[in-house]
N, CA, C and O atoms as a Maestro MAE file, in Angstrom:
{
 s_m_m2io_version
 :::
 2.0.0
}

f_m_ct {
 s_m_title
 :::
 protein
 m_atom[352] {
  # First column is atom index #
  i_m_mmod_type
  r_m_x_coord
  r_m_y_coord
  r_m_z_coord
  i_m_residue_number
  s_m_chain_name
  s_m_pdb_residue_name
  s_m_pdb_atom_name
  i_m_atomic_number
  :::
  1 25 81.786 87.857 101.411 1 A "MET " " N  " 7
  2 3 81.458 87.112 102.602 1 A "MET " " CA " 6
  3 2 82.340 87.565 103.772 1 A "MET " " C  " 6
  4 15 81.854 87.703 104.895 1 A "MET " " O  " 8
  5 25 83.616 87.791 103.517 2 A "CYS " " N  " 7
  6 3 84.512 88.241 104.590 2 A "CYS " " CA " 6
  7 2 84.080 89.589 105.135 2 A "CYS " " C  " 6
  8 15 84.203 89.852 106.332 2 A "CYS " " O  " 8
  9 25 83.581 90.432 104.264 3 A "CYS " " N  " 7
  10 3 83.102 91.742 104.700 3 A "CYS " " CA " 6
  11 2 81.947 91.577 105.681 3 A "CYS " " C  " 6
  12 15 81.929 92.211 106.736 3 A "CYS " " O  " 8
  13 25 81.001 90.740 105.339 4 A "GLU " " N  " 7
  14 3 79.843 90.516 106.207 4 A "GLU " " CA " 6
  15 2 80.264 89.933 107.548 4 A "GLU " " C  " 6
  16 15 79.830 90.397 108.602 4 A "GLU " " O  " 8
  17 25 81.104 88.924 107.500 5 A "LEU " " N  " 7
  18 3 81.548 88.302 108.744 5 A "LEU " " CA " 6
  19 2 82.359 89.274 109.595 5 A "LEU " " C  " 6
  20 15 82.239 89.281 110.820 5 A "LEU " " O  " 8
  21 25 83.178 90.088 108.948 6 A "SER " " N  " 7
  22 3 84.025 91.024 109.691 6 A "SER " " CA " 6
  23 2 83.213 92.069 110.432 6 A "SER " " C  " 6
  24 15 83.452 92.325 111.612 6 A "SER " " O  " 8
  25 25 82.253 92.675 109.745 7 A "TRP " " N  " 7
  26 3 81.507 93.721 110.443 7 A "TRP " " CA " 6
  27 2 80.632 93.116 111.532 7 A "TRP " " C  " 6
  28 15 80.385 93.756 112.554 7 A "TRP " " O  " 8
  29 25 80.162 91.893 111.324 8 A "LYS " " N  " 7
  30 3 79.341 91.261 112.361 8 A "LYS " " CA " 6
  31 2 80.172 90.846 113.575 8 A "LYS " " C  " 6
  32 15 79.690 90.892 114.707 8 A "LYS " " O  " 8
  33 25 81.402 90.449 113.340 9 A "VAL " " N  " 7
  34 3 82.308 90.170 114.452 9 A "VAL " " CA " 6
  35 2 82.597 91.463 115.208 9 A "VAL " " C  " 6
  36 15 82.591 91.484 116.439 9 A "VAL " " O  " 8
  37 25 82.849 92.540 114.466 10 A "LEU " " N  " 7
  38 3 83.046 93.838 115.112 10 A "LEU " " CA " 6
  39 2 81.827 94.219 115.941 10 A "LEU " " C  " 6
  40 15 81.960 94.670 117.078 10 A "LEU " " O  " 8
  41 25 80.650 94.040 115.375 11 A "LYS " " N  " 7
  42 3 79.396 94.357 116.077 11 A "LYS " " CA " 6
  43 2 79.310 93.565 117.379 11 A "LYS " " C  " 6
  44 15 79.032 94.131 118.436 11 A "LYS " " O  " 8
  45 25 79.546 92.263 117.304 12 A "ASP " " N  " 7
  46 3 79.474 91.425 118.503 12 A "ASP " " CA " 6
  47 2 80.505 91.858 119.545 12 A "ASP " " C  " 6
  48 15 80.194 91.944 120.733 12 A "ASP " " O  " 8
  49 25 81.709 92.124 119.106 13 A "TYR " " N  " 7
  50 3 82.753 92.551 120.023 13 A "TYR " " CA " 6
  51 2 82.382 93.877 120.683 13 A "TYR " " C  " 6
  52 15 82.505 94.031 121.898 13 A "TYR " " O  " 8
  53 25 81.933 94.822 119.876 14 A "LEU " " N  " 7
  54 3 81.581 96.146 120.407 14 A "LEU " " CA " 6
  55 2 80.404 96.074 121.375 14 A "LEU " " C  " 6
  56 15 80.397 96.755 122.400 14 A "LEU " " O  " 8
  57 25 79.421 95.260 121.052 15 A "GLU " " N  " 7
  58 3 78.287 95.099 121.971 15 A "GLU " " CA " 6
  59 2 78.751 94.484 123.289 15 A "GLU " " C  " 6
  60 15 78.275 94.867 124.358 15 A "GLU " " O  " 8
  61 25 79.668 93.544 123.214 16 A "GLU " " N  " 7
  62 3 80.226 92.934 124.425 16 A "GLU " " CA " 6
  63 2 80.966 93.972 125.272 16 A "GLU " " C  " 6
  64 15 81.028 93.864 126.497 16 A "GLU " " O  " 8
  65 25 81.524 94.976 124.596 17 A "GLN " " N  " 7
  66 3 82.235 96.048 125.292 17 A "GLN " " CA " 6
  67 2 81.294 97.151 125.789 17 A "GLN " " C  " 6
  68 15 81.741 98.111 126.417 17 A "GLN " " O  " 8
  69 25 79.996 97.015 125.510 18 A "GLY " " N  " 7
  70 3 79.014 97.959 126.027 18 A "GLY " " CA " 6
  71 2 78.540 99.015 125.045 18 A "GLY " " C  " 6
  72 15 77.806 99.926 125.428 18 A "GLY " " O  " 8
  73 25 78.941 98.913 123.802 19 A "PHE " " N  " 7
  74 3 78.485 99.873 122.789 19 A "PHE " " CA " 6
  75 2 77.185 99.361 122.170 19 A "PHE " " C  " 6
  76 15 77.076 98.193 121.796 19 A "PHE " " O  " 8
  77 25 76.204 100.259 122.070 20 A "ASN " " N  " 7
  78 3 74.884 99.834 121.614 20 A "ASN " " CA " 6
  79 2 74.552 100.201 120.179 20 A "ASN " " C  " 6
  80 15 73.854 99.441 119.508 20 A "ASN " " O  " 8
  81 25 75.015 101.308 119.695 21 A "ASP " " N  " 7
  82 3 74.617 101.790 118.379 21 A "ASP " " CA " 6
  83 2 75.559 101.289 117.285 21 A "ASP " " C  " 6
  84 15 76.168 102.088 116.573 21 A "ASP " " O  " 8
  85 25 75.677 99.979 117.156 22 A "VAL " " N  " 7
  86 3 76.578 99.387 116.172 22 A "VAL " " CA " 6
  87 2 75.853 98.335 115.329 22 A "VAL " " C  " 6
  88 15 76.440 97.319 114.955 22 A "VAL " " O  " 8
  89 25 74.595 98.580 115.039 23 A "ASN " " N  " 7
  90 3 73.770 97.599 114.343 23 A "ASN " " CA " 6
  91 2 73.866 97.641 112.829 23 A "ASN " " C  " 6
  92 15 73.262 96.810 112.150 23 A "ASN " " O  " 8
  93 25 74.612 98.590 112.290 24 A "THR " " N  " 7
  94 3 74.824 98.644 110.847 24 A "THR " " CA " 6
  95 2 76.315 98.510 110.574 24 A "THR " " C  " 6
  96 15 77.133 98.796 111.448 24 A "THR " " O  " 8
  97 25 76.677 98.077 109.371 25 A "PRO " " N  " 7
  98 3 78.101 97.959 109.062 25 A "PRO " " CA " 6
  99 2 78.859 99.270 109.251 25 A "PRO " " C  " 6
  100 15 79.946 99.277 109.829 25 A "PRO " " O  " 8
  101 25 78.300 100.369 108.773 26 A "SER " " N  " 7
  102 3 79.023 101.638 108.881 26 A "SER " " CA " 6
  103 2 79.164 102.085 110.330 26 A "SER " " C  " 6
  104 15 80.216 102.599 110.709 26 A "SER " " O  " 8
  105 25 78.140 101.905 111.142 27 A "ASN " " N  " 7
  106 3 78.242 102.273 112.561 27 A "ASN " " CA " 6
  107 2 79.264 101.412 113.298 27 A "ASN " " C  " 6
  108 15 80.028 101.914 114.122 27 A "ASN " " O  " 8
  109 25 79.274 100.126 113.001 28 A "ALA " " N  " 7
  110 3 80.236 99.228 113.654 28 A "ALA " " CA " 6
  111 2 81.665 99.596 113.256 28 A "ALA " " C  " 6
  112 15 82.561 99.622 114.100 28 A "ALA " " O  " 8
  113 25 81.871 99.874 111.991 29 A "ILE " " N  " 7
  114 3 83.210 100.235 111.516 29 A "ILE " " CA " 6
  115 2 83.646 101.569 112.115 29 A "ILE " " C  " 6
  116 15 84.784 101.705 112.563 29 A "ILE " " O  " 8
  117 25 82.761 102.537 112.125 30 A "LYS " " N  " 7
  118 3 83.104 103.850 112.694 30 A "LYS " " CA " 6
  119 2 83.480 103.726 114.168 30 A "LYS " " C  " 6
  120 15 84.466 104.317 114.608 30 A "LYS " " O  " 8
  121 25 82.713 102.972 114.921 31 A "LYS " " N  " 7
  122 3 83.008 102.812 116.347 31 A "LYS " " CA " 6
  123 2 84.307 102.029 116.553 31 A "LYS " " C  " 6
  124 15 85.106 102.372 117.425 31 A "LYS " " O  " 8
  125 25 84.518 100.988 115.761 32 A "ALA " " N  " 7
  126 3 85.751 100.206 115.877 32 A "ALA " " CA " 6
  127 2 86.968 101.080 115.574 32 A "ALA " " C  " 6
  128 15 88.005 100.944 116.224 32 A "ALA " " O  " 8
  129 25 86.852 101.955 114.614 33 A "PHE " " N  " 7
  130 3 87.939 102.886 114.309 33 A "PHE " " CA " 6
  131 2 88.130 103.879 115.450 33 A "PHE " " C  " 6
  132 15 89.253 104.168 115.862 33 A "PHE " " O  " 8
  133 25 87.024 104.388 115.945 34 A "GLU " " N  " 7
  134 3 87.057 105.378 117.026 34 A "GLU " " CA " 6
  135 2 87.788 104.853 118.264 34 A "GLU " " C  " 6
  136 15 88.527 105.594 118.912 34 A "GLU " " O  " 8
  137 25 87.581 103.581 118.589 35 A "ILE " " N  " 7
  138 3 88.202 103.036 119.802 35 A "ILE " " CA " 6
  139 2 89.495 102.279 119.519 35 A "ILE " " C  " 6
  140 15 90.088 101.704 120.432 35 A "ILE " " O  " 8
  141 25 89.938 102.273 118.261 36 A "GLY " " N  " 7
  142 3 91.241 101.713 117.932 36 A "GLY " " CA " 6
  143 2 91.293 100.243 117.598 36 A "GLY " " C  " 6
  144 15 92.375 99.657 117.588 36 A "GLY " " O  " 8
  145 25 90.156 99.627 117.323 37 A "ILE " " N  " 7
  146 3 90.147 98.214 116.940 37 A "ILE " " CA " 6
  147 2 90.643 98.059 115.503 37 A "ILE " " C  " 6
  148 15 91.358 97.108 115.188 37 A "ILE " " O  " 8
  149 25 90.265 98.983 114.646 38 A "ILE " " N  " 7
  150 3 90.772 99.007 113.273 38 A "ILE " " CA " 6
  151 2 91.515 100.317 113.056 38 A "ILE " " C  " 6
  152 15 91.213 101.328 113.691 38 A "ILE " " O  " 8
  153 25 92.493 100.286 112.148 39 A "GLU " " N  " 7
  154 3 93.342 101.448 111.941 39 A "GLU " " CA " 6
  155 2 92.936 102.307 110.751 39 A "GLU " " C  " 6
  156 15 93.052 103.531 110.813 39 A "GLU " " O  " 8
  157 25 92.475 101.710 109.698 40 A "ASN " " N  " 7
  158 3 92.213 102.447 108.469 40 A "ASN " " CA " 6
  159 2 90.711 102.505 108.198 40 A "ASN " " C  " 6
  160 15 90.174 101.734 107.402 40 A "ASN " " O  " 8
  161 25 90.057 103.429 108.875 41 A "GLY " " N  " 7
  162 3 88.604 103.538 108.740 41 A "GLY " " CA " 6
  163 2 88.144 103.832 107.333 41 A "GLY " " C  " 6
  164 15 87.105 103.332 106.901 41 A "GLY " " O  " 8
  165 25 88.908 104.641 106.605 42 A "HIS " " N  " 7
  166 3 88.519 104.978 105.226 42 A "HIS " " CA " 6
  167 2 88.539 103.747 104.325 42 A "HIS " " C  " 6
  168 15 87.654 103.575 103.486 42 A "HIS " " O  " 8
  169 25 89.541 102.894 104.495 43 A "ALA " " N  " 7
  170 3 89.614 101.682 103.682 43 A "ALA " " CA " 6
  171 2 88.445 100.749 103.999 43 A "ALA " " C  " 6
  172 15 87.892 100.112 103.102 43 A "ALA " " O  " 8
  173 25 88.074 100.671 105.278 44 A "TRP " " N  " 7
  174 3 86.929 99.837 105.655 44 A "TRP " " CA " 6
  175 2 85.633 100.385 105.058 44 A "TRP " " C  " 6
  176 15 84.779 99.618 104.613 44 A "TRP " " O  " 8
  177 25 85.490 101.700 105.048 45 A "MET " " N  " 7
  178 3 84.289 102.289 104.446 45 A "MET " " CA " 6
  179 2 84.285 102.074 102.930 45 A "MET " " C  " 6
  180 15 83.233 101.844 102.334 45 A "MET " " O  " 8
  181 25 85.466 102.151 102.311 46 A "ASP " " N  " 7
  182 3 85.573 101.834 100.876 46 A "ASP " " CA " 6
  183 2 85.138 100.394 100.625 46 A "ASP " " C  " 6
  184 15 84.468 100.095 99.637 46 A "ASP " " O  " 8
  185 25 85.530 99.514 101.534 47 A "LEU " " N  " 7
  186 3 85.145 98.104 101.425 47 A "LEU " " CA " 6
  187 2 83.622 97.956 101.397 47 A "LEU " " C  " 6
  188 15 83.086 97.181 100.605 47 A "LEU " " O  " 8
  189 25 82.937 98.688 102.251 48 A "LEU " " N  " 7
  190 3 81.466 98.621 102.260 48 A "LEU " " CA " 6
  191 2 80.881 99.083 100.934 48 A "LEU " " C  " 6
  192 15 79.957 98.465 100.405 48 A "LEU " " O  " 8
  193 25 81.416 100.157 100.407 49 A "VAL " " N  " 7
  194 3 80.927 100.673 99.121 49 A "VAL " " CA " 6
  195 2 81.164 99.638 98.027 49 A "VAL " " C  " 6
  196 15 80.268 99.360 97.230 49 A "VAL " " O  " 8
  197 25 82.354 99.073 97.988 50 A "ASP " " N  " 7
  198 3 82.668 98.081 96.962 50 A "ASP " " CA " 6
  199 2 81.878 96.797 97.156 50 A "ASP " " C  " 6
  200 15 81.508 96.145 96.180 50 A "ASP " " O  " 8
  201 25 81.616 96.430 98.398 51 A "ARG " " N  " 7
  202 3 80.778 95.248 98.645 51 A "ARG " " CA " 6
  203 2 79.393 95.468 98.052 51 A "ARG " " C  " 6
  204 15 78.852 94.586 97.384 51 A "ARG " " O  " 8
  205 25 78.821 96.637 98.295 52 A "ASN " " N  " 7
  206 3 77.496 96.932 97.746 52 A "ASN " " CA " 6
  207 2 77.523 96.977 96.222 52 A "ASN " " C  " 6
  208 15 76.591 96.508 95.568 52 A "ASN " " O  " 8
  209 25 78.576 97.532 95.665 53 A "LEU " " N  " 7
  210 3 78.717 97.584 94.213 53 A "LEU " " CA " 6
  211 2 78.833 96.182 93.631 53 A "LEU " " C  " 6
  212 15 78.263 95.893 92.579 53 A "LEU " " O  " 8
  213 25 79.562 95.322 94.307 54 A "SER " " N  " 7
  214 3 79.794 93.983 93.777 54 A "SER " " CA " 6
  215 2 78.522 93.141 93.731 54 A "SER " " C  " 6
  216 15 78.419 92.212 92.930 54 A "SER " " O  " 8
  217 25 77.577 93.457 94.566 55 A "LEU " " N  " 7
  218 3 76.334 92.681 94.592 55 A "LEU " " CA " 6
  219 2 75.508 92.865 93.329 55 A "LEU " " C  " 6
  220 15 74.681 92.018 92.991 55 A "LEU " " O  " 8
  221 25 75.733 93.975 92.634 56 A "HIS " " N  " 7
  222 3 74.914 94.285 91.459 56 A "HIS " " CA " 6
  223 2 75.760 94.615 90.239 56 A "HIS " " C  " 6
  224 15 75.301 95.318 89.338 56 A "HIS " " O  " 8
  225 25 76.982 94.117 90.202 57 A "THR " " N  " 7
  226 3 77.867 94.399 89.085 57 A "THR " " CA " 6
  227 2 77.922 93.202 88.157 57 A "THR " " C  " 6
  228 15 78.217 92.078 88.562 57 A "THR " " O  " 8
  229 25 77.628 93.483 86.904 58 A "TYR " " N  " 7
  230 3 77.690 92.441 85.884 58 A "TYR " " CA " 6
  231 2 78.675 92.844 84.797 58 A "TYR " " C  " 6
  232 15 78.671 92.289 83.698 58 A "TYR " " O  " 8
  233 25 79.521 93.820 85.121 59 A "ASP " " N  " 7
  234 3 80.513 94.335 84.203 59 A "ASP " " CA " 6
  235 2 81.847 93.653 84.508 59 A "ASP " " C  " 6
  236 15 82.348 93.742 85.629 59 A "ASP " " O  " 8
  237 25 82.414 92.983 83.527 60 A "GLU " " N  " 7
  238 3 83.634 92.215 83.756 60 A "GLU " " CA " 6
  239 2 84.808 93.098 84.176 60 A "GLU " " C  " 6
  240 15 85.611 92.689 85.014 60 A "GLU " " O  " 8
  241 25 84.922 94.284 83.619 61 A "GLU " " N  " 7
  242 3 86.018 95.176 83.983 61 A "GLU " " CA " 6
  243 2 85.914 95.604 85.451 61 A "GLU " " C  " 6
  244 15 86.916 95.626 86.166 61 A "GLU " " O  " 8
  245 25 84.708 95.943 85.893 62 A "LYS " " N  " 7
  246 3 84.515 96.308 87.300 62 A "LYS " " CA " 6
  247 2 84.811 95.126 88.210 62 A "LYS " " C  " 6
  248 15 85.418 95.288 89.269 62 A "LYS " " O  " 8
  249 25 84.387 93.949 87.804 63 A "ALA " " N  " 7
  250 3 84.638 92.749 88.606 63 A "ALA " " CA " 6
  251 2 86.136 92.468 88.700 63 A "ALA " " C  " 6
  252 15 86.627 92.082 89.760 63 A "ALA " " O  " 8
  253 25 86.853 92.655 87.618 64 A "THR " " N  " 7
  254 3 88.299 92.449 87.615 64 A "THR " " CA " 6
  255 2 88.987 93.462 88.525 64 A "THR " " C  " 6
  256 15 89.895 93.111 89.278 64 A "THR " " O  " 8
  257 25 88.553 94.720 88.453 65 A "ASN " " N  " 7
  258 3 89.108 95.753 89.332 65 A "ASN " " CA " 6
  259 2 88.827 95.437 90.800 65 A "ASN " " C  " 6
  260 15 89.686 95.628 91.661 65 A "ASN " " O  " 8
  261 25 87.637 94.960 91.070 66 A "LEU " " N  " 7
  262 3 87.283 94.598 92.437 66 A "LEU " " CA " 6
  263 2 88.128 93.428 92.933 66 A "LEU " " C  " 6
  264 15 88.547 93.406 94.090 66 A "LEU " " O  " 8
  265 25 88.372 92.473 92.070 67 A "ASP " " N  " 7
  266 3 89.229 91.340 92.433 67 A "ASP " " CA " 6
  267 2 90.619 91.827 92.833 67 A "ASP " " C  " 6
  268 15 91.191 91.338 93.807 67 A "ASP " " O  " 8
  269 25 91.155 92.771 92.100 68 A "LEU " " N  " 7
  270 3 92.460 93.343 92.431 68 A "LEU " " CA " 6
  271 2 92.418 94.057 93.781 68 A "LEU " " C  " 6
  272 15 93.334 93.916 94.591 68 A "LEU " " O  " 8
  273 25 91.350 94.824 94.020 69 A "LEU " " N  " 7
  274 3 91.213 95.515 95.301 69 A "LEU " " CA " 6
  275 2 91.121 94.539 96.469 69 A "LEU " " C  " 6
  276 15 91.677 94.787 97.539 69 A "LEU " " O  " 8
  277 25 90.433 93.456 96.264 70 A "ILE " " N  " 7
  278 3 90.306 92.456 97.329 70 A "ILE " " CA " 6
  279 2 91.681 91.943 97.727 70 A "ILE " " C  " 6
  280 15 91.988 91.830 98.914 70 A "ILE " " O  " 8
  281 25 92.500 91.635 96.745 71 A "HIS " " N  " 7
  282 3 93.824 91.079 97.028 71 A "HIS " " CA " 6
  283 2 94.793 92.107 97.599 71 A "HIS " " C  " 6
  284 15 95.580 91.790 98.492 71 A "HIS " " O  " 8
  285 25 94.741 93.323 97.096 72 A "THR " " N  " 7
  286 3 95.750 94.311 97.477 72 A "THR " " CA " 6
  287 2 95.342 95.205 98.639 72 A "THR " " C  " 6
  288 15 96.189 95.615 99.432 72 A "THR " " O  " 8
  289 25 94.062 95.509 98.746 73 A "LYS " " N  " 7
  290 3 93.606 96.491 99.737 73 A "LYS " " CA " 6
  291 2 92.813 95.871 100.877 73 A "LYS " " C  " 6
  292 15 93.033 96.214 102.039 73 A "LYS " " O  " 8
  293 25 91.898 94.970 100.565 74 A "TYR " " N  " 7
  294 3 90.959 94.497 101.578 74 A "TYR " " CA " 6
  295 2 91.439 93.269 102.346 74 A "TYR " " C  " 6
  296 15 91.185 93.162 103.546 74 A "TYR " " O  " 8
  297 25 92.113 92.359 101.695 75 A "HIS " " N  " 7
  298 3 92.611 91.177 102.392 75 A "HIS " " CA " 6
  299 2 93.521 91.554 103.563 75 A "HIS " " C  " 6
  300 15 93.391 90.966 104.637 75 A "HIS " " O  " 8
  301 25 94.437 92.515 103.395 76 A "PRO " " N  " 7
  302 3 95.240 92.932 104.554 76 A "PRO " " CA " 6
  303 2 94.400 93.483 105.711 76 A "PRO " " C  " 6
  304 15 94.781 93.333 106.872 76 A "PRO " " O  " 8
  305 25 93.273 94.113 105.412 77 A "LEU " " N  " 7
  306 3 92.391 94.605 106.478 77 A "LEU " " CA " 6
  307 2 91.848 93.441 107.293 77 A "LEU " " C  " 6
  308 15 91.813 93.494 108.522 77 A "LEU " " O  " 8
  309 25 91.427 92.393 106.603 78 A "PHE " " N  " 7
  310 3 90.889 91.221 107.293 78 A "PHE " " CA " 6
  311 2 91.973 90.547 108.137 78 A "PHE " " C  " 6
  312 15 91.712 90.124 109.264 78 A "PHE " " O  " 8
  313 25 93.169 90.449 107.599 79 A "GLN " " N  " 7
  314 3 94.265 89.838 108.335 79 A "GLN " " CA " 6
  315 2 94.578 90.641 109.603 79 A "GLN " " C  " 6
  316 15 94.781 90.069 110.674 79 A "GLN " " O  " 8
  317 25 94.614 91.954 109.472 80 A "LYS " " N  " 7
  318 3 94.906 92.813 110.623 80 A "LYS " " CA " 6
  319 2 93.812 92.687 111.677 80 A "LYS " " C  " 6
  320 15 94.104 92.626 112.872 80 A "LYS " " O  " 8
  321 25 92.552 92.646 111.239 81 A "LEU " " N  " 7
  322 3 91.444 92.497 112.181 81 A "LEU " " CA " 6
  323 2 91.568 91.175 112.934 81 A "LEU " " C  " 6
  324 15 91.369 91.131 114.148 81 A "LEU " " O  " 8
  325 25 91.891 90.114 112.230 82 A "LYS " " N  " 7
  326 3 92.060 88.802 112.864 82 A "LYS " " CA " 6
  327 2 93.152 88.859 113.926 82 A "LYS " " C  " 6
  328 15 92.970 88.350 115.033 82 A "LYS " " O  " 8
  329 25 94.273 89.468 113.600 83 A "THR " " N  " 7
  330 3 95.376 89.580 114.554 83 A "THR " " CA " 6
  331 2 94.977 90.415 115.748 83 A "THR " " C  " 6
  332 15 95.240 90.041 116.890 83 A "THR " " O  " 8
  333 25 94.348 91.539 115.492 84 A "THR " " N  " 7
  334 3 93.948 92.436 116.583 84 A "THR " " CA " 6
  335 2 92.986 91.765 117.541 84 A "THR " " C  " 6
  336 15 93.163 91.834 118.757 84 A "THR " " O  " 8
  337 25 91.965 91.113 116.996 85 A "LEU " " N  " 7
  338 3 90.984 90.479 117.871 85 A "LEU " " CA " 6
  339 2 91.548 89.228 118.549 85 A "LEU " " C  " 6
  340 15 91.155 88.907 119.671 85 A "LEU " " O  " 8
  341 25 92.447 88.532 117.895 86 A "SER " " N  " 7
  342 3 93.080 87.361 118.516 86 A "SER " " CA " 6
  343 2 93.917 87.775 119.730 86 A "SER " " C  " 6
  344 15 94.016 87.040 120.712 86 A "SER " " O  " 8
  345 25 94.507 88.948 119.642 87 A "ASP " " N  " 7
  346 3 95.330 89.440 120.745 87 A "ASP " " CA " 6
  347 2 94.488 89.880 121.942 87 A "ASP " " C  " 6
  348 15 95.008 89.988 123.052 87 A "ASP " " O  " 8
  349 25 93.205 90.134 121.733 88 A "LYS " " N  " 7
  350 3 92.337 90.566 122.804 88 A "LYS " " CA " 6
  351 2 91.776 89.360 123.475 88 A "LYS " " C  " 6
  352 15 91.003 89.486 124.425 88 A "LYS " " O  " 8
  :::
 }
 m_bond[351] {
  # First column is bond index #
  i_m_from
  i_m_to
  i_m_order
  :::
  1 1 2 1
  2 2 3 1
  3 3 4 2
  4 3 5 1
  5 5 6 1
  6 6 7 1
  7 7 8 2
  8 7 9 1
  9 9 10 1
  10 10 11 1
  11 11 12 2
  12 11 13 1
  13 13 14 1
  14 14 15 1
  15 15 16 2
  16 15 17 1
  17 17 18 1
  18 18 19 1
  19 19 20 2
  20 19 21 1
  21 21 22 1
  22 22 23 1
  23 23 24 2
  24 23 25 1
  25 25 26 1
  26 26 27 1
  27 27 28 2
  28 27 29 1
  29 29 30 1
  30 30 31 1
  31 31 32 2
  32 31 33 1
  33 33 34 1
  34 34 35 1
  35 35 36 2
  36 35 37 1
  37 37 38 1
  38 38 39 1
  39 39 40 2
  40 39 41 1
  41 41 42 1
  42 42 43 1
  43 43 44 2
  44 43 45 1
  45 45 46 1
  46 46 47 1
  47 47 48 2
  48 47 49 1
  49 49 50 1
  50 50 51 1
  51 51 52 2
  52 51 53 1
  53 53 54 1
  54 54 55 1
  55 55 56 2
  56 55 57 1
  57 57 58 1
  58 58 59 1
  59 59 60 2
  60 59 61 1
  61 61 62 1
  62 62 63 1
  63 63 64 2
  64 63 65 1
  65 65 66 1
  66 66 67 1
  67 67 68 2
  68 67 69 1
  69 69 70 1
  70 70 71 1
  71 71 72 2
  72 71 73 1
  73 73 74 1
  74 74 75 1
  75 75 76 2
  76 75 77 1
  77 77 78 1
  78 78 79 1
  79 79 80 2
  80 79 81 1
  81 81 82 1
  82 82 83 1
  83 83 84 2
  84 83 85 1
  85 85 86 1
  86 86 87 1
  87 87 88 2
  88 87 89 1
  89 89 90 1
  90 90 91 1
  91 91 92 2
  92 91 93 1
  93 93 94 1
  94 94 95 1
  95 95 96 2
  96 95 97 1
  97 97 98 1
  98 98 99 1
  99 99 100 2
  100 99 101 1
  101 101 102 1
  102 102 103 1
  103 103 104 2
  104 103 105 1
  105 105 106 1
  106 106 107 1
  107 107 108 2
  108 107 109 1
  109 109 110 1
  110 110 111 1
  111 111 112 2
  112 111 113 1
  113 113 114 1
  114 114 115 1
  115 115 116 2
  116 115 117 1
  117 117 118 1
  118 118 119 1
  119 119 120 2
  120 119 121 1
  121 121 122 1
  122 122 123 1
  123 123 124 2
  124 123 125 1
  125 125 126 1
  126 126 127 1
  127 127 128 2
  128 127 129 1
  129 129 130 1
  130 130 131 1
  131 131 132 2
  132 131 133 1
  133 133 134 1
  134 134 135 1
  135 135 136 2
  136 135 137 1
  137 137 138 1
  138 138 139 1
  139 139 140 2
  140 139 141 1
  141 141 142 1
  142 142 143 1
  143 143 144 2
  144 143 145 1
  145 145 146 1
  146 146 147 1
  147 147 148 2
  148 147 149 1
  149 149 150 1
  150 150 151 1
  151 151 152 2
  152 151 153 1
  153 153 154 1
  154 154 155 1
  155 155 156 2
  156 155 157 1
  157 157 158 1
  158 158 159 1
  159 159 160 2
  160 159 161 1
  161 161 162 1
  162 162 163 1
  163 163 164 2
  164 163 165 1
  165 165 166 1
  166 166 167 1
  167 167 168 2
  168 167 169 1
  169 169 170 1
  170 170 171 1
  171 171 172 2
  172 171 173 1
  173 173 174 1
  174 174 175 1
  175 175 176 2
  176 175 177 1
  177 177 178 1
  178 178 179 1
  179 179 180 2
  180 179 181 1
  181 181 182 1
  182 182 183 1
  183 183 184 2
  184 183 185 1
  185 185 186 1
  186 186 187 1
  187 187 188 2
  188 187 189 1
  189 189 190 1
  190 190 191 1
  191 191 192 2
  192 191 193 1
  193 193 194 1
  194 194 195 1
  195 195 196 2
  196 195 197 1
  197 197 198 1
  198 198 199 1
  199 199 200 2
  200 199 201 1
  201 201 202 1
  202 202 203 1
  203 203 204 2
  204 203 205 1
  205 205 206 1
  206 206 207 1
  207 207 208 2
  208 207 209 1
  209 209 210 1
  210 210 211 1
  211 211 212 2
  212 211 213 1
  213 213 214 1
  214 214 215 1
  215 215 216 2
  216 215 217 1
  217 217 218 1
  218 218 219 1
  219 219 220 2
  220 219 221 1
  221 221 222 1
  222 222 223 1
  223 223 224 2
  224 223 225 1
  225 225 226 1
  226 226 227 1
  227 227 228 2
  228 227 229 1
  229 229 230 1
  230 230 231 1
  231 231 232 2
  232 231 233 1
  233 233 234 1
  234 234 235 1
  235 235 236 2
  236 235 237 1
  237 237 238 1
  238 238 239 1
  239 239 240 2
  240 239 241 1
  241 241 242 1
  242 242 243 1
  243 243 244 2
  244 243 245 1
  245 245 246 1
  246 246 247 1
  247 247 248 2
  248 247 249 1
  249 249 250 1
  250 250 251 1
  251 251 252 2
  252 251 253 1
  253 253 254 1
  254 254 255 1
  255 255 256 2
  256 255 257 1
  257 257 258 1
  258 258 259 1
  259 259 260 2
  260 259 261 1
  261 261 262 1
  262 262 263 1
  263 263 264 2
  264 263 265 1
  265 265 266 1
  266 266 267 1
  267 267 268 2
  268 267 269 1
  269 269 270 1
  270 270 271 1
  271 271 272 2
  272 271 273 1
  273 273 274 1
  274 274 275 1
  275 275 276 2
  276 275 277 1
  277 277 278 1
  278 278 279 1
  279 279 280 2
  280 279 281 1
  281 281 282 1
  282 282 283 1
  283 283 284 2
  284 283 285 1
  285 285 286 1
  286 286 287 1
  287 287 288 2
  288 287 289 1
  289 289 290 1
  290 290 291 1
  291 291 292 2
  292 291 293 1
  293 293 294 1
  294 294 295 1
  295 295 296 2
  296 295 297 1
  297 297 298 1
  298 298 299 1
  299 299 300 2
  300 299 301 1
  301 301 302 1
  302 302 303 1
  303 303 304 2
  304 303 305 1
  305 305 306 1
  306 306 307 1
  307 307 308 2
  308 307 309 1
  309 309 310 1
  310 310 311 1
  311 311 312 2
  312 311 313 1
  313 313 314 1
  314 314 315 1
  315 315 316 2
  316 315 317 1
  317 317 318 1
  318 318 319 1
  319 319 320 2
  320 319 321 1
  321 321 322 1
  322 322 323 1
  323 323 324 2
  324 323 325 1
  325 325 326 1
  326 326 327 1
  327 327 328 2
  328 327 329 1
  329 329 330 1
  330 330 331 1
  331 331 332 2
  332 331 333 1
  333 333 334 1
  334 334 335 1
  335 335 336 2
  336 335 337 1
  337 337 338 1
  338 338 339 1
  339 339 340 2
  340 339 341 1
  341 341 342 1
  342 342 343 1
  343 343 344 2
  344 343 345 1
  345 345 346 1
  346 346 347 1
  347 347 348 2
  348 347 349 1
  349 349 350 1
  350 350 351 1
  351 351 352 2
  :::
 }
}
């Protein structure tokens, strides 16, 4: 859910700034990285891949690994995005 909300917030922010081609998660993330809104574009793209994987994963080991990634890799991305956008 945080992934969906994050890319949509990025999309709204970017559109407000005059960028038009940000209607997909990957386009919004790429543009946000390009203009310096987010710092780790590769981690954000990994997040999209894992989000898509999680929607159709029924394997407990994969789910456990994803849970670890959420806590260690992705949660800090969301926190940084919140801080960055709050400062704007």
